[in-house]
N, CA, C and O atoms as CSV, one atom per row, in Angstrom:
chain,resi,resn,atom,element,x,y,z
A,1,MET,N,N,57.101,26.857,-35.673
A,1,MET,CA,C,56.504,27.258,-34.787
A,1,MET,C,C,56.241,27.997,-33.219
A,1,MET,O,O,56.243,27.198,-32.282
A,2,LYS,N,N,56.096,28.949,-32.998
A,2,LYS,CA,C,56.448,29.630,-32.093
A,2,LYS,C,C,55.704,29.692,-30.626
A,2,LYS,O,O,54.476,29.656,-30.557
A,3,PHE,N,N,56.308,29.761,-29.782
A,3,PHE,CA,C,55.729,28.966,-28.501
A,3,PHE,C,C,54.070,30.129,-28.235
A,3,PHE,O,O,52.858,29.939,-28.130
A,4,SER,N,N,54.793,31.022,-28.232
A,4,SER,CA,C,53.818,32.078,-28.164
A,4,SER,C,C,52.519,31.522,-28.573
A,4,SER,O,O,51.686,31.038,-27.807
A,5,LEU,N,N,52.406,31.654,-30.056
A,5,LEU,CA,C,51.507,30.935,-30.469
A,5,LEU,C,C,51.054,29.743,-30.005
A,5,LEU,O,O,49.860,29.776,-29.706
A,6,PHE,N,N,51.696,28.511,-29.813
A,6,PHE,CA,C,51.016,27.454,-29.295
A,6,PHE,C,C,50.688,27.800,-27.956
A,6,PHE,O,O,49.540,27.382,-27.806
A,7,LEU,N,N,51.181,28.494,-26.585
A,7,LEU,CA,C,50.319,29.084,-25.554
A,7,LEU,C,C,48.883,29.653,-26.133
A,7,LEU,O,O,47.856,29.343,-25.530
A,8,LYS,N,N,48.808,30.638,-27.518
A,8,LYS,CA,C,47.353,30.909,-27.605
A,8,LYS,C,C,46.457,29.735,-27.933
A,8,LYS,O,O,45.257,29.937,-27.747
A,9,ASP,N,N,46.828,28.504,-28.403
A,9,ASP,CA,C,46.668,27.978,-29.248
A,9,ASP,C,C,45.646,26.876,-27.545
A,9,ASP,O,O,44.621,26.217,-27.720
A,10,LYS,N,N,46.237,27.008,-26.400
A,10,LYS,CA,C,46.180,26.197,-25.361
A,10,LYS,C,C,45.403,26.863,-24.245
A,10,LYS,O,O,45.071,26.225,-23.247
A,11,LEU,N,N,44.996,28.654,-24.477
A,11,LEU,CA,C,44.479,29.547,-23.879
A,11,LEU,C,C,43.522,28.977,-22.952
A,11,LEU,O,O,43.611,29.172,-21.740
A,12,LEU,N,N,42.205,27.972,-23.719
A,12,LEU,CA,C,41.364,27.739,-23.018
A,12,LEU,C,C,41.740,26.471,-21.517
A,12,LEU,O,O,41.457,26.216,-20.346
A,13,GLN,N,N,42.532,26.057,-22.651
A,13,GLN,CA,C,43.155,25.026,-21.234
A,13,GLN,C,C,43.322,25.671,-20.007
A,13,GLN,O,O,42.768,25.357,-18.954
A,14,ILE,N,N,44.418,26.945,-20.256
A,14,ILE,CA,C,45.310,27.442,-19.225
A,14,ILE,C,C,43.885,28.074,-18.117
A,14,ILE,O,O,43.714,28.070,-16.898
A,15,SER,N,N,43.225,28.477,-19.070
A,15,SER,CA,C,42.253,29.252,-18.328
A,15,SER,C,C,41.396,28.434,-17.436
A,15,SER,O,O,41.166,28.931,-16.333
A,16,LEU,N,N,40.784,27.060,-17.749
A,16,LEU,CA,C,40.612,25.994,-16.778
A,16,LEU,C,C,41.311,25.350,-15.923
A,16,LEU,O,O,40.816,24.717,-14.991
A,17,ILE,N,N,42.338,25.433,-16.119
A,17,ILE,CA,C,43.698,24.990,-15.374
A,17,ILE,C,C,42.854,26.176,-14.334
A,17,ILE,O,O,41.901,25.900,-13.605
A,18,ILE,N,N,43.601,27.778,-14.524
A,18,ILE,CA,C,43.449,28.232,-13.249
A,18,ILE,C,C,41.918,28.672,-12.689
A,18,ILE,O,O,41.864,29.414,-11.708
A,19,PHE,N,N,40.868,28.274,-13.231
A,19,PHE,CA,C,39.992,28.978,-12.518
A,19,PHE,C,C,39.395,26.718,-11.578
A,19,PHE,O,O,38.522,26.624,-10.715
A,20,GLY,N,N,40.070,25.624,-12.060
A,20,GLY,CA,C,40.352,24.968,-11.021
A,20,GLY,C,C,40.785,25.318,-9.459
A,20,GLY,O,O,40.369,25.269,-8.301
A,21,ILE,N,N,41.859,25.685,-10.224
A,21,ILE,CA,C,43.229,25.881,-9.181
A,21,ILE,C,C,42.169,27.143,-7.772
A,21,ILE,O,O,41.771,26.903,-6.632
A,22,ALA,N,N,42.117,27.904,-8.299
A,22,ALA,CA,C,41.258,28.661,-7.731
A,22,ALA,C,C,39.928,28.314,-6.893
A,22,ALA,O,O,39.553,28.586,-5.752
A,23,THR,N,N,39.466,27.702,-7.803
A,23,THR,CA,C,37.908,26.883,-7.299
A,23,THR,C,C,38.436,26.221,-5.696
A,23,THR,O,O,37.859,26.529,-4.653
A,24,ILE,N,N,39.821,25.119,-5.765
A,24,ILE,CA,C,40.481,24.461,-4.911
A,24,ILE,C,C,40.750,25.196,-3.768
A,24,ILE,O,O,40.465,24.732,-2.663
A,25,GLU,N,N,41.448,26.676,-3.941
A,25,GLU,CA,C,42.005,27.163,-2.595
A,25,GLU,C,C,40.831,27.991,-2.349
A,25,GLU,O,O,40.706,28.414,-1.200
A,26,ILE,N,N,39.857,28.333,-3.300
A,26,ILE,CA,C,38.355,28.212,-2.374
A,26,ILE,C,C,37.882,28.049,-1.470
A,26,ILE,O,O,37.486,28.922,-0.698
A,27,PHE,N,N,37.771,26.370,-1.279
A,27,PHE,CA,C,37.552,25.150,-1.118
A,27,PHE,C,C,38.268,24.794,0.583
A,27,PHE,O,O,37.747,24.304,1.585
A,28,LEU,N,N,39.219,25.139,0.397
A,28,LEU,CA,C,40.394,24.992,1.047
A,28,LEU,C,C,40.583,26.413,2.060
A,28,LEU,O,O,41.139,26.376,3.158
A,29,LEU,N,N,40.133,27.366,1.579
A,29,LEU,CA,C,39.474,28.490,3.069
A,29,LEU,C,C,38.889,27.615,4.419
A,29,LEU,O,O,39.163,27.653,5.618
A,30,ALA,N,N,38.013,26.868,3.655
A,30,ALA,CA,C,36.896,26.901,4.801
A,30,ALA,C,C,37.522,25.968,5.858
A,30,ALA,O,O,36.954,25.857,6.945
A,31,TYR,N,N,38.979,25.100,5.531
A,31,TYR,CA,C,39.479,24.401,6.293
A,31,TYR,C,C,40.853,24.839,6.840
A,31,TYR,O,O,41.692,25.534,6.267
A,32,PRO,N,N,40.905,24.318,8.000
A,32,PRO,CA,C,42.277,25.075,8.889
A,32,PRO,C,C,43.679,24.876,7.611
A,32,PRO,O,O,44.585,25.512,8.150
A,33,PHE,N,N,44.138,24.432,6.517
A,33,PHE,CA,C,45.406,23.907,6.382
A,33,PHE,C,C,46.582,25.206,6.379
A,33,PHE,O,O,46.396,26.407,6.187
A,34,GLY,N,N,47.552,24.629,6.601
A,34,GLY,CA,C,48.463,25.992,6.653
A,34,GLY,C,C,48.807,26.192,5.417
A,34,GLY,O,O,48.460,25.487,4.469
A,35,ASN,N,N,49.536,27.207,5.369
A,35,ASN,CA,C,49.585,27.863,3.774
A,35,ASN,C,C,50.430,27.550,3.066
A,35,ASN,O,O,50.482,28.068,1.950
A,36,PHE,N,N,51.670,26.310,3.587
A,36,PHE,CA,C,52.175,25.671,2.852
A,36,PHE,C,C,51.308,24.617,1.685
A,36,PHE,O,O,51.416,24.490,0.465
A,37,ILE,N,N,50.440,23.974,2.692
A,37,ILE,CA,C,49.459,23.092,1.404
A,37,ILE,C,C,48.698,24.167,0.679
A,37,ILE,O,O,48.364,23.755,-0.432
A,38,LYS,N,N,48.248,25.585,0.948
A,38,LYS,CA,C,47.685,26.260,0.261
A,38,LYS,C,C,48.484,27.006,-1.151
A,38,LYS,O,O,48.141,27.560,-2.195
A,39,ILE,N,N,49.509,26.701,-0.576
A,39,ILE,CA,C,50.771,27.293,-1.947
A,39,ILE,C,C,51.311,25.972,-2.695
A,39,ILE,O,O,51.926,25.903,-3.760
A,40,TYR,N,N,51.047,25.312,-2.138
A,40,TYR,CA,C,51.891,23.974,-2.743
A,40,TYR,C,C,50.610,23.156,-3.984
A,40,TYR,O,O,50.749,23.149,-5.207
A,41,ILE,N,N,50.065,22.872,-3.623
A,41,ILE,CA,C,48.908,22.896,-4.496
A,41,ILE,C,C,48.692,23.480,-5.476
A,41,ILE,O,O,48.644,22.734,-6.454
A,42,PRO,N,N,48.447,25.053,-5.793
A,42,PRO,CA,C,48.264,25.463,-7.279
A,42,PRO,C,C,50.026,25.414,-7.977
A,42,PRO,O,O,50.260,25.464,-9.185
A,43,ILE,N,N,51.097,25.309,-6.885
A,43,ILE,CA,C,52.110,25.239,-7.792
A,43,ILE,C,C,52.327,23.554,-8.298
A,43,ILE,O,O,52.666,23.141,-9.407
A,44,ILE,N,N,52.120,23.069,-7.517
A,44,ILE,CA,C,52.697,21.368,-8.203
A,44,ILE,C,C,51.624,21.234,-9.595
A,44,ILE,O,O,52.055,20.580,-10.545
A,45,ILE,N,N,50.240,21.850,-9.704
A,45,ILE,CA,C,49.607,21.606,-10.187
A,45,ILE,C,C,50.044,22.628,-11.445
A,45,ILE,O,O,50.548,21.962,-12.349
A,46,LEU,N,N,49.994,23.988,-11.737
A,46,LEU,CA,C,50.833,24.440,-12.467
A,46,LEU,C,C,51.915,24.403,-13.482
A,46,LEU,O,O,52.041,24.604,-14.690
A,47,GLY,N,N,52.935,23.917,-12.046
A,47,GLY,CA,C,54.169,22.864,-12.846
A,47,GLY,C,C,54.529,22.392,-13.488
A,47,GLY,O,O,55.520,22.582,-14.192
A,48,LEU,N,N,53.523,21.310,-13.413
A,48,LEU,CA,C,52.905,20.178,-14.233
A,48,LEU,C,C,52.044,20.546,-15.597
A,48,LEU,O,O,52.295,20.250,-16.765
A,49,TYR,N,N,51.302,21.050,-15.221
A,49,TYR,CA,C,50.940,21.297,-16.255
A,49,TYR,C,C,51.821,22.188,-17.756
A,49,TYR,O,O,51.696,22.046,-18.973
A,50,PHE,N,N,52.524,22.920,-17.069
A,50,PHE,CA,C,53.585,23.716,-17.672
A,50,PHE,C,C,54.732,22.774,-18.044
A,50,PHE,O,O,55.532,22.991,-18.954
A,51,ILE,N,N,54.726,21.762,-17.284
A,51,ILE,CA,C,56.000,21.109,-17.769
A,51,ILE,C,C,55.201,20.094,-19.151
A,51,ILE,O,O,55.724,19.827,-20.233
A,52,SER,N,N,54.171,19.789,-18.793
A,52,SER,CA,C,53.470,19.210,-20.032
A,52,SER,C,C,53.294,19.415,-21.297
A,52,SER,O,O,53.259,18.662,-22.271
A,53,ILE,N,N,53.165,20.770,-21.127
A,53,ILE,CA,C,52.707,22.087,-22.177
A,53,ILE,C,C,53.996,21.959,-23.260
A,53,ILE,O,O,53.817,21.590,-24.421
A,54,VAL,N,N,55.718,22.423,-22.552
A,54,VAL,CA,C,56.801,22.527,-23.052
A,54,VAL,C,C,56.904,21.143,-23.696
A,54,VAL,O,O,56.991,21.209,-24.922
A,55,ILE,N,N,56.920,19.657,-23.086
A,55,ILE,CA,C,57.217,18.379,-23.903
A,55,ILE,C,C,56.112,18.274,-24.910
A,55,ILE,O,O,56.563,18.055,-26.034
A,56,GLU,N,N,55.034,18.347,-24.869
A,56,GLU,CA,C,53.907,18.913,-25.915
A,56,GLU,C,C,54.760,19.621,-27.255
A,56,GLU,O,O,54.867,19.084,-28.358
A,57,TYR,N,N,55.221,20.696,-26.942
A,57,TYR,CA,C,55.511,21.909,-27.468
A,57,TYR,C,C,56.754,21.306,-28.164
A,57,TYR,O,O,56.632,21.184,-29.383
A,58,LEU,N,N,57.709,20.978,-27.723
A,58,LEU,CA,C,59.086,20.455,-28.213
A,58,LEU,C,C,58.910,19.548,-29.687
A,58,LEU,O,O,59.367,19.778,-30.807
A,59,ARG,N,N,57.703,17.972,-28.979
A,59,ARG,CA,C,57.480,17.474,-29.625
A,59,ARG,C,C,56.547,18.044,-31.083
A,59,ARG,O,O,57.246,17.870,-32.081
A,60,LYS,N,N,55.979,18.301,-31.227
A,60,LYS,CA,C,55.388,18.851,-32.027
A,60,LYS,C,C,55.982,20.076,-33.046
A,60,LYS,O,O,55.549,20.508,-34.114
A,61,ARG,N,N,57.000,20.388,-32.349
A,61,ARG,CA,C,58.254,21.488,-32.918
A,61,ARG,C,C,58.779,20.849,-33.813
A,61,ARG,O,O,58.691,21.183,-34.995
A,62,GLN,N,N,59.520,19.653,-33.334
A,62,GLN,CA,C,60.495,18.413,-33.903
A,62,GLN,C,C,59.510,17.978,-34.752
A,62,GLN,O,O,59.845,16.941,-35.325
A,63,TYR,N,N,58.713,18.273,-34.969
A,63,TYR,CA,C,57.675,16.938,-35.984
A,63,TYR,C,C,57.772,17.901,-37.401
A,63,TYR,O,O,58.360,17.511,-38.409
A,64,TYR,N,N,57.130,19.147,-37.300
A,64,TYR,CA,C,57.133,20.093,-38.376
A,64,TYR,C,C,58.030,20.648,-38.549
A,64,TYR,O,O,58.128,21.159,-39.665
A,65,THR,N,N,58.989,20.823,-37.712
A,65,THR,CA,C,60.684,21.530,-38.207
A,65,THR,C,C,61.072,20.326,-39.300
A,65,THR,O,O,61.646,20.516,-40.373
A,66,ASN,N,N,60.747,19.403,-38.921
A,66,ASN,CA,C,61.319,17.822,-40.050
A,66,ASN,C,C,60.775,18.230,-41.416
A,66,ASN,O,O,61.385,18.229,-42.485
A,67,ILE,N,N,59.064,18.704,-41.093
A,67,ILE,CA,C,58.672,18.013,-42.255
A,67,ILE,C,C,59.146,19.291,-43.132
A,67,ILE,O,O,59.591,19.043,-44.253
A,68,TYR,N,N,59.076,20.809,-42.652
A,68,TYR,CA,C,59.324,21.886,-43.493
A,68,TYR,C,C,61.056,21.559,-43.915
A,68,TYR,O,O,61.548,22.093,-44.909
A,69,LYS,N,N,61.569,20.964,-43.345
A,69,LYS,CA,C,63.032,20.893,-44.131
A,69,LYS,C,C,62.670,19.730,-45.186
A,69,LYS,O,O,62.872,19.884,-46.391
A,70,LEU,N,N,62.248,18.828,-44.767
A,70,LEU,CA,C,61.944,17.751,-45.932
A,70,LEU,C,C,61.498,18.122,-47.411
A,70,LEU,O,O,61.953,17.805,-48.510
A,71,LEU,N,N,60.112,19.155,-46.894
A,71,LEU,CA,C,59.774,19.837,-47.928
A,71,LEU,C,C,60.519,20.898,-48.744
A,71,LEU,O,O,60.261,21.158,-49.919
A,72,ASN,N,N,61.190,21.312,-48.223
A,72,ASN,CA,C,62.702,22.715,-48.862
A,72,ASN,C,C,63.565,22.050,-49.513
A,72,ASN,O,O,64.033,22.511,-50.555
A,73,GLU,N,N,63.935,20.860,-49.032
A,73,GLU,CA,C,64.743,20.004,-49.934
A,73,GLU,C,C,63.957,19.093,-51.337
A,73,GLU,O,O,64.309,19.198,-52.512
A,74,LEU,N,N,63.386,18.647,-51.070
A,74,LEU,CA,C,62.590,18.038,-52.385
A,74,LEU,C,C,62.486,18.959,-53.440
A,74,LEU,O,O,62.449,20.134,-53.073
A,75,GLU,N,N,62.427,18.748,-54.683
A,75,GLU,CA,C,62.119,19.030,-55.679
A,75,GLU,C,C,60.519,18.774,-56.094
A,75,GLU,O,O,59.913,19.594,-56.785
A,76,GLU,N,N,59.904,17.549,-55.598
A,76,GLU,CA,C,58.536,17.160,-56.565
A,76,GLU,C,C,57.955,17.362,-54.986
A,76,GLU,O,O,58.219,16.559,-54.091
A,77,LYS,N,N,57.573,17.914,-54.898
A,77,LYS,CA,C,56.919,18.451,-53.281
A,77,LYS,C,C,55.764,17.549,-52.765
A,77,LYS,O,O,55.443,17.335,-51.596
A,78,TYR,N,N,55.091,16.962,-54.171
A,78,TYR,CA,C,53.717,16.130,-53.979
A,78,TYR,C,C,54.552,14.864,-53.180
A,78,TYR,O,O,53.848,13.917,-52.827
A,79,LEU,N,N,55.899,14.806,-52.901
A,79,LEU,CA,C,56.258,13.093,-52.457
A,79,LEU,C,C,56.432,12.918,-50.992
A,79,LEU,O,O,56.784,11.838,-50.518
A,80,ILE,N,N,56.090,14.406,-49.970
A,80,ILE,CA,C,56.132,14.448,-49.299
A,80,ILE,C,C,55.707,13.105,-48.282
A,80,ILE,O,O,56.437,12.549,-47.461
A,81,THR,N,N,54.315,12.795,-48.619
A,81,THR,CA,C,53.866,12.043,-48.249
A,81,THR,C,C,54.831,10.592,-48.086
A,81,THR,O,O,54.846,10.118,-46.950
A,82,GLU,N,N,55.315,10.155,-48.733
A,82,GLU,CA,C,56.254,9.162,-49.038
A,82,GLU,C,C,57.167,9.470,-47.921
A,82,GLU,O,O,57.173,8.530,-47.126
A,83,ILE,N,N,57.888,10.371,-47.592
A,83,ILE,CA,C,58.857,10.515,-46.675
A,83,ILE,C,C,58.673,10.505,-45.133
A,83,ILE,O,O,59.111,9.678,-44.332
A,84,ILE,N,N,58.058,11.416,-44.942
A,84,ILE,CA,C,57.450,11.934,-43.767
A,84,ILE,C,C,57.684,10.941,-42.964
A,84,ILE,O,O,57.868,9.910,-43.611
A,85,LYS,N,N,57.761,10.787,-41.805
A,85,LYS,CA,C,57.725,9.451,-40.411
A,85,LYS,C,C,56.537,9.493,-39.692
A,85,LYS,O,O,56.248,10.634,-39.331
A,86,SER,N,N,55.463,8.304,-39.243
A,86,SER,CA,C,54.563,8.961,-38.818
A,86,SER,C,C,54.441,9.422,-36.817
A,86,SER,O,O,54.817,8.917,-35.760
A,87,PRO,N,N,54.023,10.102,-37.065
A,87,PRO,CA,C,54.214,10.986,-35.835
A,87,PRO,C,C,54.095,10.580,-34.774
A,87,PRO,O,O,54.001,9.400,-35.114
A,88,ASP,N,N,53.972,10.530,-33.149
A,88,ASP,CA,C,53.619,10.497,-31.600
A,88,ASP,C,C,52.794,11.123,-31.136
A,88,ASP,O,O,52.540,11.121,-29.931
A,89,PHE,N,N,52.009,12.007,-32.267
A,89,PHE,CA,C,50.656,12.634,-31.532
A,89,PHE,C,C,49.386,12.577,-32.586
A,89,PHE,O,O,49.414,12.241,-33.770
A,90,ILE,N,N,48.424,12.947,-31.901
A,90,ILE,CA,C,47.352,12.553,-32.829
A,90,ILE,C,C,46.668,13.890,-33.649
A,90,ILE,O,O,45.593,13.882,-34.250
A,91,GLU,N,N,47.603,15.032,-33.495
A,91,GLU,CA,C,46.908,15.911,-34.865
A,91,GLU,C,C,48.460,15.589,-36.101
A,91,GLU,O,O,48.277,15.712,-37.312
A,92,GLY,N,N,49.514,15.291,-35.679
A,92,GLY,CA,C,50.233,14.602,-36.736
A,92,GLY,C,C,49.665,13.377,-37.615
A,92,GLY,O,O,49.537,13.361,-38.840
A,93,ASP,N,N,49.376,12.427,-36.763
A,93,ASP,CA,C,48.593,11.277,-37.750
A,93,ASP,C,C,47.502,11.698,-38.879
A,93,ASP,O,O,47.395,11.223,-40.010
A,94,ILE,N,N,46.733,12.702,-38.278
A,94,ILE,CA,C,45.627,13.606,-38.555
A,94,ILE,C,C,45.790,14.284,-40.512
A,94,ILE,O,O,45.157,14.153,-41.560
A,95,LEU,N,N,47.207,15.095,-39.968
A,95,LEU,CA,C,47.887,15.830,-40.914
A,95,LEU,C,C,48.389,14.559,-41.755
A,95,LEU,O,O,47.745,14.604,-42.804
A,96,LYS,N,N,49.043,13.707,-41.773
A,96,LYS,CA,C,49.354,12.895,-42.065
A,96,LYS,C,C,48.489,12.368,-43.401
A,96,LYS,O,O,48.808,12.288,-44.587
A,97,GLU,N,N,47.633,12.143,-42.905
A,97,GLU,CA,C,46.334,11.079,-43.337
A,97,GLU,C,C,45.611,11.932,-44.328
A,97,GLU,O,O,45.130,11.411,-45.335
A,98,ILE,N,N,45.505,13.224,-44.099
A,98,ILE,CA,C,44.897,13.940,-44.278
A,98,ILE,C,C,45.718,14.464,-46.335
A,98,ILE,O,O,45.150,14.769,-47.384
A,99,LEU,N,N,47.469,14.276,-45.887
A,99,LEU,CA,C,48.239,14.557,-46.922
A,99,LEU,C,C,48.228,13.595,-48.298
A,99,LEU,O,O,48.348,13.818,-49.503
A,100,GLU,N,N,48.011,12.356,-47.435
A,100,GLU,CA,C,48.049,11.139,-48.109
A,100,GLU,C,C,46.836,10.750,-49.409
A,100,GLU,O,O,46.916,10.211,-50.513
A,101,GLN,N,N,45.571,11.431,-48.478
A,101,GLN,CA,C,44.884,11.928,-49.268
A,101,GLN,C,C,44.442,12.351,-50.714
A,101,GLN,O,O,43.949,11.863,-51.731
A,102,VAL,N,N,45.064,13.942,-50.046
A,102,VAL,CA,C,45.175,14.879,-50.885
A,102,VAL,C,C,45.989,14.491,-51.837
A,102,VAL,O,O,45.687,14.676,-53.016
A,103,ASP,N,N,47.298,13.816,-51.424
A,103,ASP,CA,C,48.410,13.141,-52.928
A,103,ASP,C,C,47.840,12.296,-53.565
A,103,ASP,O,O,48.182,12.381,-54.744
A,104,LYS,N,N,46.918,11.268,-53.339
A,104,LYS,CA,C,46.079,10.052,-53.553
A,104,LYS,C,C,45.581,10.968,-55.036
A,104,LYS,O,O,46.150,10.896,-56.125
A,105,SER,N,N,44.269,11.887,-54.677
A,105,SER,CA,C,43.487,12.841,-55.702
A,105,SER,C,C,44.467,13.593,-56.724
A,105,SER,O,O,44.151,13.823,-57.891
A,106,MET,N,N,45.346,13.849,-56.313
A,106,MET,CA,C,46.288,14.576,-57.564
A,106,MET,C,C,46.579,13.799,-58.334
A,106,MET,O,O,46.577,14.156,-59.512
A,107,LEU,N,N,47.031,12.116,-57.924
A,107,LEU,CA,C,47.657,11.264,-58.433
A,107,LEU,C,C,46.243,10.734,-59.550
A,107,LEU,O,O,46.138,10.691,-60.776
A,108,GLU,N,N,45.889,10.603,-59.121
A,108,GLU,CA,C,44.204,10.376,-59.800
A,108,GLU,C,C,43.965,11.372,-60.607
A,108,GLU,O,O,43.890,10.985,-61.773
A,109,ASN,N,N,43.820,12.447,-60.477
A,109,ASN,CA,C,43.881,13.493,-61.591
A,109,ASN,C,C,44.781,13.203,-62.574
A,109,ASN,O,O,44.557,12.807,-63.718
A,110,VAL,N,N,45.439,13.348,-62.231
A,110,VAL,CA,C,47.025,13.516,-63.199
A,110,VAL,C,C,46.718,12.376,-63.951
A,110,VAL,O,O,46.855,12.775,-65.108
A,111,ASN,N,N,46.401,11.257,-63.996
A,111,ASN,CA,C,45.885,10.136,-64.583
A,111,ASN,C,C,44.728,10.292,-64.961
A,111,ASN,O,O,44.601,10.108,-66.172
A,112,LYS,N,N,44.256,10.429,-64.685
A,112,LYS,CA,C,42.965,10.663,-65.485
A,112,LYS,C,C,43.035,11.776,-66.838
A,112,LYS,O,O,42.196,11.617,-67.726
A,113,TYR,N,N,43.946,12.781,-66.955
A,113,TYR,CA,C,44.493,13.782,-67.400
A,113,TYR,C,C,45.149,13.186,-68.642
A,113,TYR,O,O,44.990,13.459,-69.832
A,114,LYS,N,N,46.385,11.779,-67.679
A,114,LYS,CA,C,46.995,11.548,-69.104
A,114,LYS,C,C,46.837,10.841,-69.754
A,114,LYS,O,O,47.606,10.648,-70.695
A,115,TYR,N,N,45.051,9.670,-69.395
A,115,TYR,CA,C,44.505,9.055,-70.295
A,115,TYR,C,C,43.574,9.671,-70.913
A,115,TYR,O,O,43.292,9.059,-71.943
A,116,LEU,N,N,42.797,10.844,-70.730
A,116,LEU,CA,C,42.652,11.605,-71.437
A,116,LEU,C,C,43.144,12.312,-73.224
A,116,LEU,O,O,42.597,12.425,-74.322
A,117,THR,N,N,44.832,12.721,-72.437
A,117,THR,CA,C,45.354,12.889,-73.120
A,117,THR,C,C,45.749,11.785,-73.835
A,117,THR,O,O,45.176,12.008,-74.901
A,118,GLU,N,N,46.479,10.491,-74.018
A,118,GLU,CA,C,46.605,9.580,-74.733
A,118,GLU,C,C,45.371,9.280,-75.814
A,118,GLU,O,O,45.733,8.981,-76.952
A,119,ASP,N,N,43.640,9.349,-75.488
A,119,ASP,CA,C,42.999,8.858,-76.230
A,119,ASP,C,C,42.829,9.744,-77.286
A,119,ASP,O,O,42.399,9.326,-78.361
A,120,TYR,N,N,43.165,11.140,-77.088
A,120,TYR,CA,C,43.210,11.827,-77.957
A,120,TYR,C,C,43.977,11.857,-78.484
A,120,TYR,O,O,43.577,11.608,-79.621
A,121,LYS,N,N,45.118,12.026,-78.512
A,121,LYS,CA,C,46.631,11.413,-79.546
A,121,LYS,C,C,46.219,10.436,-80.020
A,121,LYS,O,O,46.518,10.616,-81.201
A,122,GLU,N,N,45.501,9.045,-79.948
A,122,GLU,CA,C,45.344,8.202,-80.799
A,122,GLU,C,C,43.892,8.437,-81.845
A,122,GLU,O,O,43.489,7.893,-82.873
A,123,TYR,N,N,43.573,9.144,-81.280
A,123,TYR,CA,C,41.907,9.655,-82.323
A,123,TYR,C,C,42.452,10.195,-83.225
A,123,TYR,O,O,42.015,10.083,-84.370
A,124,ILE,N,N,43.910,11.156,-82.837
A,124,ILE,CA,C,44.184,11.808,-84.313
A,124,ILE,C,C,44.957,11.085,-85.055
A,124,ILE,O,O,45.107,11.181,-86.273
A,125,GLU,N,N,45.394,10.446,-84.422
A,125,GLU,CA,C,46.816,9.392,-84.979
A,125,GLU,C,C,45.442,8.812,-86.173
A,125,GLU,O,O,45.543,8.903,-87.396
A,126,MET,N,N,44.577,8.400,-85.648
A,126,MET,CA,C,43.539,7.284,-86.331
A,126,MET,C,C,42.897,8.357,-87.261
A,126,MET,O,O,42.625,7.894,-88.368
A,127,TRP,N,N,42.665,9.336,-87.137
A,127,TRP,CA,C,42.389,10.699,-87.795
A,127,TRP,C,C,43.145,10.992,-89.164
A,127,TRP,O,O,42.677,11.204,-90.283
A,128,ILE,N,N,44.623,10.933,-88.670
A,128,ILE,CA,C,45.522,11.071,-89.892
A,128,ILE,C,C,45.291,10.039,-91.053
A,128,ILE,O,O,45.130,10.195,-92.263
A,129,HIS,N,N,45.350,8.503,-89.940
A,129,HIS,CA,C,45.327,7.568,-91.038
A,129,HIS,C,C,44.580,7.490,-91.800
A,129,HIS,O,O,44.892,7.122,-92.933
A,130,GLU,N,N,43.301,7.809,-91.462
A,130,GLU,CA,C,42.147,7.784,-92.545
A,130,GLU,C,C,41.711,8.316,-93.357
A,130,GLU,O,O,40.683,8.052,-93.981
A,131,ILE,N,N,42.890,9.694,-93.554
A,131,ILE,CA,C,42.722,10.777,-94.119
A,131,ILE,C,C,43.344,10.528,-95.412
A,131,ILE,O,O,43.013,10.799,-96.566
A,132,LYS,N,N,44.620,9.769,-94.739
A,132,LYS,CA,C,46.073,9.291,-96.169
A,132,LYS,C,C,45.255,8.448,-97.248
A,132,LYS,O,O,45.420,8.582,-98.461
A,133,ILE,N,N,44.171,7.386,-96.539
A,133,ILE,CA,C,44.079,6.342,-97.653
A,133,ILE,C,C,43.046,6.933,-98.344
A,133,ILE,O,O,42.754,6.083,-99.185
A,134,PRO,N,N,42.314,7.882,-98.498
A,134,PRO,CA,C,42.091,8.544,-99.601
A,134,PRO,C,C,42.730,9.071,-100.817
A,134,PRO,O,O,42.578,8.969,-102.035
A,135,ILE,N,N,43.558,9.715,-99.937
A,135,ILE,CA,C,44.529,10.624,-100.951
A,135,ILE,C,C,45.221,9.566,-101.780
A,135,ILE,O,O,45.446,9.666,-102.986
A,136,ALA,N,N,45.483,8.708,-101.131
A,136,ALA,CA,C,46.482,7.505,-101.831
A,136,ALA,C,C,45.880,7.010,-102.827
A,136,ALA,O,O,46.467,6.873,-103.900
A,137,ASN,N,N,44.424,6.603,-102.629
A,137,ASN,CA,C,43.802,6.227,-103.512
A,137,ASN,C,C,43.228,6.746,-104.673
A,137,ASN,O,O,42.681,6.116,-105.578
A,138,ARG,N,N,43.447,8.296,-104.540
A,138,ARG,CA,C,43.282,9.022,-105.557
A,138,ARG,C,C,44.797,9.036,-106.678
A,138,ARG,O,O,44.760,8.799,-107.885
A,139,LYS,N,N,45.497,9.229,-106.225
A,139,LYS,CA,C,47.333,8.642,-106.733
A,139,LYS,C,C,47.224,7.931,-107.513
A,139,LYS,O,O,47.532,8.276,-108.655
A,140,ASN,N,N,46.786,6.742,-107.284
A,140,ASN,CA,C,46.645,5.480,-108.002
A,140,ASN,C,C,45.386,5.493,-109.257
A,140,ASN,O,O,45.273,4.661,-110.157
A,141,ASP,N,N,44.515,6.682,-109.012
A,141,ASP,CA,C,43.601,6.736,-110.017
A,141,ASP,C,C,44.272,7.445,-111.233
A,141,ASP,O,O,43.722,7.260,-112.319
A,142,TYR,N,N,45.438,8.269,-111.200
A,142,TYR,CA,C,45.335,9.000,-112.414
A,142,TYR,C,C,46.351,8.161,-113.197
A,142,TYR,O,O,46.607,8.437,-114.369
């Protein structure tokens, strides 16, 4: 996950924060506050928001990097849901739940075809058995 793509995803939030800061600065112009306050408020807001974005990015990057690493090590990729840890953010929980449902659906589909194949195999074996009986009876007739 690239930080630039992560920031692009957060563009709406960043725009709203900047709009909010601009609005606060416009209201502060009406009051006789010093320049220190007018500069300190936007720096604190942007600084704290940037720190929260970096922390969120690092958490998510670590989680998704771990998933890719585990996936590349697995021979049977469908087992990924069995070995990934539960994430500590909502999007990861949603992704894990989706993967578990997809895995369950795939397993049900494989089992369905397995049972169909077994039924077909039993049908063929029964048919072969049934066709042998008349042939065996004919040999006894001669």
